[in-house]
C-alpha positions, 0 to 999 in steps of 0.5 A, spaced: 560 560 516 562 553 514 571 553 514 576 548 510 580 544 515 588 545 514 591 539 516 598 537 517 600 531 515 607 529 514 610 535 515 606 537 508 600 542 508 594 539 505 587 543 504 582 538 504 575 541 503 571 538 509 563 541 511 565 542 517 562 548 521 565 550 528 559 553 533 564 555 539 570 552 542 567 545 545 561 544 538 563 542 531 558 541 526 559 536 520 555 536 514 554 529 511 551 531 504 554 524 500 557 517 502 564 517 500 566 524 503 563 524 508 566 517 510 573 521 509 572 527 512 569 524 518 575 519 520 579 524 518 576 529 523 576 523 529 584 522 526 585 530 528 582 532 535 580 527 541 577 533 545 570 536 544 563 535 542 561 533 534 554 534 531 552 530 525 547 534 521 545 533 513 542 539 509 535 536 508 535 536 516 528 540 519 527 543 526 519 543 527 515 546 521 520 544 516 525 550 519 532 550 517 538 555 519 544 555 523 540 558 528 537 552 529 542 547 529 545 551 533 540 550 538 540 543 537 547 543 539 547 547 545 542 542 547 545 536 547 552 538 549 549 541 555 546 534 557 552 530 554 556 534 559 552 533 565 553 525 564 560 524 563 559 517 562 555 518 555 558 516 548 553 520 544 546 524 545 540 525 540 533 527 539 531 521 535 526 518 539 527 511 536 534 510 537 533 502 537 534 503 530 541 506 529 541 505 522 543 513 521 549 517 524 546 524 522 542 528 528 547 524 533 552 528 538 558 524 539 563 526 545 570 526 541 574 523 548 571 516 548 571 514 541 577 510 538 573 507 532 572 509 525 567 508 520 568 502 515 569 504 508 568 496 506 561 496 508 556 500 503 549 501 507 551 499 514 557 503 515 553 508 520 549 502 523 556 498 524 559 505 528 553 507 533 552 499 535 560 500 537 558 504 540 552 504 544 554 496 546 559 499 550 557 506 553 550 509 555 547 513 550 542 520 551 536 522 548 534 529 549 526 528 547 525 536 547 528 538 541 524 538 535 528 535 530 527 531 523 532 527 520 532 529 512 535 523 510 532 517 508 533 511 513 532 504 511 525 504 512 523 509 508 521 506 503 518 512 499 525 515 498 530 511 500 534 508 493 537 502 497 531 498 496 533 497 489 540 495 490 542 487 491 547 489 496 542 492 500 539 485 501 544 480 499 552 483 501 549 487 507 546 480 511 552 476 508 558 481 510 555 484 516 548 482 520 551 475 519 558 476 522 555 482 527 550 476 531 556 471 531 561 475 535 557 473 541 556 467 545 550 471 547 547 477 543 546 483 547 539 485 546 541 492 543 543 488 537 538 484 537 533 489 536 537 492 530 537 486 527 530 485 527 530 492 524 535 490 519 530 484 517 524 487 517 526 493 513 528 488 507 521 485 508 516 491 508 520 494 502 518 488 498 511 486 502 505 485 496 504 489 490 510 492 493 515 487 490 521 491 487 523 485 484 530 486 485 532 479 486 532 472 482 528 466 485 535 464 487 537 469 490 530 470 494 532 463 496 539 465 499 537 471 503 532 467 506 537 462 508 541 469 511 535 471 514 534 464 518 542 464 520 541 470 523 534 468 527 539 463 530 542 468 534 536 471 536 532 470 542 525 467 541 522 471 546 524 478 543 522 476 535 515 474 539 515 480 543 514 485 537 509 490 540 514 492 546 520 495 541 517 501 537 521 500 531 520 493 530 512 493 532 509 488 528 503 483 528 503 476 531 503 473 524 509 477 522 513 475 528 511 468 527 513 468 520 520 469 522 520 465 528 518 459 522 524 462 518 528 461 524 526 453 526 526 451 518 533 454 518 535 449 524 531 443 520 526 443 525 518 442 523 515 445 531 515 452 530 516 452 538 509 454 540 504 451 544 497 452 544 494 452 552 487 454 555 487 458 561 480 459 564 482 464 571 489 468 573 490 462 578 492 457 572 497 462 570 504 461 573 506 468 577 514 467 573 510 469 567 505 474 570 511 477 573 516 476 567 511 478 562 506 484 564 507 487 558 503 482 554 498 479 560 497 487 562 490 487 558 488 479 558 481 478 560 480 469 562 478 464 560 483 465 553 487 461 549 494 462 549 500 460 545 506 459 549 513 459 547 520 458 550 526 463 551 533 461 550 533 461 558 528 456 558 523 460 561 516 459 558 512 466 555 506 468 552 507 469 544 499 471 543 493 470 547 485 471 545 485 477 548 490 480 543 486 477 537 481 481 533 476 480 528 476 485 522 468 487 520 469 489 512 463 489 510 455 489 513 449 489 509 441 488 510 438 484 504 431 480 504 431 481 512 438 477 513 445 481 515 450 479 511 457 480 514 463 479 510 471 479 515 476 475 517 480 474 523 488 472 522 491 465 521 493 464 528 488 459 531 488 452 527 480 452 525 481 444 526 482 445 533 477 452 535 471 454 532 469 461 531 461 464 531 458 470 531 453 470 539 446 474 539 442 472 545 446 466 546 444 463 540 450 462 535 451 463 528 457 459 525 461 463 520 463 460 513 469 460 511 472 462 504 478 462 500 477 470 498 484 473 497 487 474 504 495 473 503 501 477 505 506 475 501 514 477 501 518 478 495 512 475 491 512 469 496 506 467 500 508 468 508 501 468 511 494 469 510 487 471 514 482 467 514 476 471 511 469 468 512 461 470 510 455 469 515 448 471 515 444 472 520 436 473 519 433 479 523 427 480 525 423 475 531 427 474 537 433 478 534 429 484 533 435 487 538 441 484 542 449 485 542 452 481 537 459 478 540 464 475 535 467 468 539 471 462 538 471 455 542 476 451 543 473 444 540 475 440 545 472 444 550 465 447 546 461 450 552 467 455 553 466 461 549 471 466 548 469 473 546 474 476 541 474 484 540 472 487 533 476 492 528 474 496 523 480 496 518 475 497 511 472 503 509 466 499 508 466 496 515 460 501 517 463 502 524 469 505 527 472 505 533 473 512 533 469 516 533 465 513 540 458 515 537 459 511 531 452 508 528 450 505 521 443 506 520 439 501 514 432 498 513 429 498 520 435 497 525 441 501 528 447 498 529 452 501 534 459 499 538 459 496 545 466 498 549 470 495 554 475 499 557 481 495 559 486 495 564 491 500 561 485 505 560 483 504 553 478 500 550 477 495 545 470 494 542 467 487 544 460 487 541 456 490 536 448 492 539 443 491 533 436 496 536 430 498 533 431 504 529 428 511 531 429 517 529 432 520 536 436 515 537 440 517 530 439 524 532 442 522 538 448 518 536 449 524 530 450 529 536 454 525 539 459 525 533 459 532 532 460 533 539 466 528 539 469 531 533 468 539 536 472 536 542 478 534 539 479 541 537 483 539 531 482 542 524 481 536 520 476 533 524 472 540 525 472 539 517 468 533 518 464 536 523 462 541 518 461 535 512 456 531 516 453 537 519 451 538 511 450 532 509 444 531 515 442 539 512 442 536 505 440 528 506 432 530 505 434 533 498 439 528 496 436 522 499 430 523 494 435 523 488 438 517 484 445 520 484 451 516 480 458 518 480 463 516 475 471 517 475 477 514 471 484 517 473 482 524 478 487 527 473 485 524 467 479 523 463 477 519 457 476 512 460 470 508 460 467 512 465 467 518 462 464 513 456 458 511 462 458 518 464 456 521 457 452 515 455 448 517 462 447 524 460 444 522 454 439 518 457 437 523 462 436 528 456 432 523 453 428 521 459 426 529 460 421 528 454 420 521 454 417 518 461 418 511 459 425 512 459 428 510 466 434 514 468 438 517 474 436 524 477 443 526 476 450 524 474 457 526 476 464 525 472 470 527 477 476 530 476 481 535 478 480 542 476 487 542 473 486 537 469 486 538 461 480 534 460 477 538 465 477 544 460 475 539 455 469 536 458 466 543 459 468 546 452 463 539 450 458 543 454 459 538 460 459 540 468 465 535 471 465 535 479 471 539 481 475 534 485 475 536 493 469 541 492 464 541 497 459 538 492 463 533 491 464 531 498 456 531 498 455 527 492 460 521 494 456 521 501 449 521 497 451 516 491 446 510 489 452 508 485 459 509 483 462 507 477 469 507 476 475 505 471 480 503 477 480 500 484 480 503 491 474 507 490 475 510 497 482 513 496 481 516 489 476 520 493 481 522 498 479 517 503 484 513 507 483 509 513 484 514 518 479 519 515 473 515 512 472 512 519 469 519 520 464 517 515 463 511 517 455 508 516 453 514 511 456 512 504 451 506 502 453 506 494 453 500 489 460 500 486 460 499 478 467 497 475 468 498 468 475 497 467 481 500 466 485 493 463 481 487 462 482 482 468 485 476 465 491 476 470 492 473 477 489 480 480 486 478 486 489 483 491 487 489 487 481 486 484 477 480 490 470 482 491 471 486 498 477 491 495 471 495 493 465 492 495 464 490 488 456 489 486 457 490 478 463 487 474 463 489 467 467 484 462 469 484 455 470 476 454 469 469 457 476 469 458 475 474 463 469 470 467 473 464 467 479 467 471 474 472 476 470 466 478 476 462 481 474 462 489 480 467 490 475 472 487 470 471 491 464 473 485 462 466 485 454 466 487 453 474 487 451 475 480 456 480 480 460 479 473 457 482 467 458 480 461 457 486 456 463 489 453 468 494 456 464 502 455 471 506 452 471 500 446 465 504 443 469 510 441 474 505 437 474 507 429 480 506 425 483 512 422 489 510 420 494 515 420 501 510 419 503 511 427 506 505 431 505 506 437 510 503 443 507 503 449 509 497 455 506 497 461 510 499 468 514 495 473 514 496 480 522 498 480 521 503 476 516 507 480 516 511 486 511 508 491 504 512 492 505 518 497 499 521 496 493 517 493 492 513 487 488 519 483 494 523 483 500 523 479 506 519 482 512 523 483 519 524 479 523 517 481 531 520 480 533 513 480 529 512 474 535 512 469 539 506 472 533 501 472 533 495 466 526 498 464 529 505 462 535 502 458 530 497 455 526 502 451 530 509 451 534 503 447 529 501 442 526 508 441 533 510 439 535 504 435 537 507 429 535 500 424 528 502 427 528 509 426 531 508 419 525 503 417 520 508 419 523 514 415 523 509 409 516 506 409 513 513 412 511 511 419 512 515 425 513 512 432 509 514 438 512 512 445 507 512 450 508 512 457 504 509 463 500 513 467 505 511 473 512 511 468 509 519 465 513 523 470 519 520 468 518 523 460 524 528 460 528 522 462 528 519 455 532 520 449 528 524 443 529 524 436 526 526 430 522 520 428 519 518 435 515 522 439 515 521 447 508 522 450 507 522 457 499 519 459 497 526 462 494 533 460 490 532 453 493 526 451 487 521 448 488 514 449 482 513 443 485 518 438 491 514 439 489 507 438 484 510 432 490 513 428 496 507 429 497 502 425 501 497 429 502 496 437 508 494 441 506 493 448 508 487 453 502 485 457 498 492 458 491 492 458 491 497 452 492 490 448 485 489 448 483 496 444 488 494 439 485 487 438 478 490 439 479 493 432 483 488 429 490 491 428 497 488 428 500 487 435 507 485 437 509 483 444 516 485 447 518 481 453 525 481 453 528 476 459 531 482 463 524 484 465 520 480 469 513 481 469 509 483 476 503 480 474 502 472 473 499 469 468 491 468 469 486 465 464 490 469 458 495 464 456 499 468 451 503 462 448 496 460 445 492 466 445 496 472 444 494 477 439 500 477 435 508 475 435 512 474 441 519 476 441 524 477 446 530 480 443 530 487 441 534 485 434 529 481 432 524 485 435 526 491 429 526 485 424 519 484 425 516 491 426 520 493 419 517 487 415 510 490 418 511 497 416 513 494 409 506 490 408 502 495 411 501 493 418 495 489 416 493 483 422 495 476 420 489 471 420 491 466 425 491 472 430 484 476 427 481 469 429 484 469 436 481 476 437 474 473 434 474 468 439 476 473 445 471 478 445 464 477 447 461 483 443 464 487 436 458 492 435 460 498 439 454 498 444 457 496 450 455 503 454 447 501 452 449 494 455 452 496 461 448 502 462 441 497 462 444 493 467 445 498 472 438 501 471 435 495 473 437 497 480 431 501 480 427 496 477 
């Protein structure tokens, strides 16, 4: 039982309710439940006790297989006590193996007689790290690796749960008030503190990487934060910055570490990043001191090689990167008209002006064509580094009926020096994989397999792709080999894929003769463009049964989760939705000809990630048709560039979209992918005005939880949502007394429709009798809401186009306190918006009141804009889309 500590202070007896439990005479456990109480209790306990051992735990900690309870806590305490008792010089012990990042004090046992410091309450976030760094920089510490323990409290690196990523103090104050003074204490910063500093910086950058920019800092604050990073890095050795792979918690690729090195040099007003390119033809050319000192980086090199060499604080040269660590990522391969078409990329490590990249098959070189396809990595919305995307076309047949295909780099000053670069397969559409080893891809009359090379460390790299004439025996041998590997692993999830592949082999003679189309919108909700296309396709299949001149696929499947309200609705309408996760779903996905989707990340929506899609590589060969949830008028190349889903059809509603999508960064130009047909769901938009005002803003990154499962299911509830500006703005709007009074006076009802990503927060909003709060889940119908509503208030949401298509009035609310998380593309709100743009809530309420007073009619200037924007207004969009898709078989 936890007990209350009796404290005698200045001859007065006080009772302090402390979360403390005594295990035995030597061991005490203190439970951390909240920051302020814990700091007081912990420091108070240290003031009163200078003997024994103190273990810190949190109520959320678990001890293997989610087990909790005093028995497991006591076992852990005894195990840590045993090793501390045997090692009297150690100040603490922990089962946390990655103790290079002491940012949480839970899971740590302290030897009390060695502690003469206290937790610093003035440090809001770094008080634990400060305490432990001061201890472990002066004393030895121990790691007990036999204990199964999982820290329940979110650490700085847990972006899914740690709330500090939304707090400016975590970025600015902790850098300025803690990390910078910490590194400045030393003439030569101890390694443990350097590593912690790198971890600290990395956490804050990673929390704002690419689409996960939390928009917490203003542009000026980002500048300040980057200066803080630069100031800290002045005290970090270049060798440690670039040796990321040596430290598990600071394991980042070369491009990330070079970004930090550049920040360091730029802060010091140096234009030289401190790395020089050299060519080494043989081991004899490598300095022996470098080989001895940097064995870790050089243990797997092959010669000849190119090396980027840096210099550490002692003036010693070190290898920052070698071509033996370089990888060519194969993103997509296909054979069209006898030509092998390859899309891939390499990191921007070696200057294209100094080296040449090419494929080599049987001694013949095939250069790659570099393109501008989106490949940026951004932090806080700012470009940091990129990859070099490329395309290559290699004619097959004749002298290339078989052979090994290697990706190579040559220095331009020595073009005869050909250095083989290993492959990686980090795309669902790579066709091949590192594992299983028997991975293969069969297309046309060819079989593609991987060529592996074992390294000195015992692992292997893929150095080539073998091209062979196809034979059924070769393919069967490979399939058996994959099955054996999956069974041999003795892992249940791999056994499931063994069964799936076996079922695919057994059923392929049947499915292989069928034209199969798979449709989906959100897995938890239907009603979008894919459902419209599914129903239209089902009608065409029925017509084809009666009329042989009608062309149609053999099967059409619409994917939904069985728990979704729309699943039952479709059944009641006479359709047979495909149950997500069923064995039929798995087989349909592997055998589909076309996948029609209104959302990107096709593989994720079908429960495939990089980890498990490798078990089916080489099987899926469908064309992806994008029918869009929202229109593509913003800068969204990260999510919508061609290779995001290997899109073959991209259906649009306006030439404004086409203008945007034909920018080189999307990589659609020259592929005949963009189709101006209209959007299928617009076919159902017919006016049925019921005097409703719909308020439906898009989401903001800082208002939603990270995706923890997959893009096709609802996001988790965010307990910090009510602290966001997003909540304050829109909760205030729907409870505005003047707005409610106007709605009552003119007979309107207000529908506040949450974006699907924000829908888990529906219960947070304050309801009133004139406003309905509607999450975009369950049996809610966008089509019904749009048709029955009179006016829409939105900000940047794509559903504005549905409303404009019906020529109903819109008002755009762009409060200055809410930054848009997409950049404007070809749609310019100041000249193209379909309604007024307001930034002040009072102005918005006055405008809405005026619209309600006058019957909510779209003004002529905005009607003309809508007429100019939309190519079609005939509600035959599904027909045009279908006609494009069916051409696949003509």
